[in-house]
N, C-alpha and C positions, 0 to 999 in steps of 0.2 A: 921303267922307261928311262928313269934319272940314273940309275944306276949304270945301264948300257951305255948312255951318253958319256958319263964321266969315266967309264972304262976303255971308252974307243974313241977318244980323242978330243972329249969336250963339246963335240958338235954331231949332229946327225941332220940327215935328210928322211923324211919320211914319206913314203909311198901309200897312199889309202886306195885301198882295193875293195870292192865288194865281192864276196864269195858265196852268193845265193843265200840259202836258208840260215846257212852258219854264221852270218853276220858280214862285218867288214874285217879285212886284214891290213894291220898296220905294218909295213915292213920298213925297217930302220936300216939305213946303210950309215955306220960311224963314219967318222974324219978319216979312220984308218982302211975303210973300206970293208968290214965286217958286218954281215948281215945279223938282224935279230929281227923277231916279228912277234907280235901280240893280235888275237882276235877280240873283239868287241862285237856288242849286239847291233848296234847300227851306225849308221853315217855321221849322225849328230853326236853320238858318243864319241867316234873316232877322230873328228875334229876337236871336241872339247879336250881329250886328251892330250892332242899335239899340243894345242894352244896352252895348255898347262905346263908343259916342260919348255924349261930356258934352252935355247941353242939349237931346238930343231925347228928346221922349217918344212913345209910340204913343197913336194916334188913330182915329178911324172919320170916313168922309166925312159930317161932320154940318154944320150950319150954321155954328157957330164957325169952322169950316176954310175950308168952301167960299166963305164971304164974304171971305175976305181973299186968295183966289188970285189973282194976277196972271201969266198966263205970259208967260214971255220973247218976246221980239220974235222973228218967225220959228218959234214954237213950233206953230202951227196947220198951218204948211207942213209941217215936218217929221213930225207925227202922220198927216197927208193922205198921205203916200207918194208914190208915183208918180201919184196923180191930180193933186196940185198943181200940175203941170205942164201937164195936159191942156188943150187947146183944143177938142178934138172927141170927143164920145161917142157909144158905138154905140147904135143903136135899141134899145128894150126889147123883149125877146122875149116878153112875156106880151100882146101886141096892145094895149096902153094907151099906147104911143108911137107 
């Protein structure tokens, strides 16, 4: 996280989000709008990690944060997972396709 903050404007906002059994995601939005994230085991760990890094403030997904977000090149492909490389898709099973 320290490296991310240093590379993306010297400060960041952290949105802490529980993601079920996988733990808690800390999504960082750098001062330049670039996204980064890290998943930790629990909420206490997430809060401790954010508190340990200078120039990172806890935030929520609000207009001030979402208006500056600029995903990295390739971010959408990474988030799409296996679907990103598909050229054919199966027919819908609900009778609508």
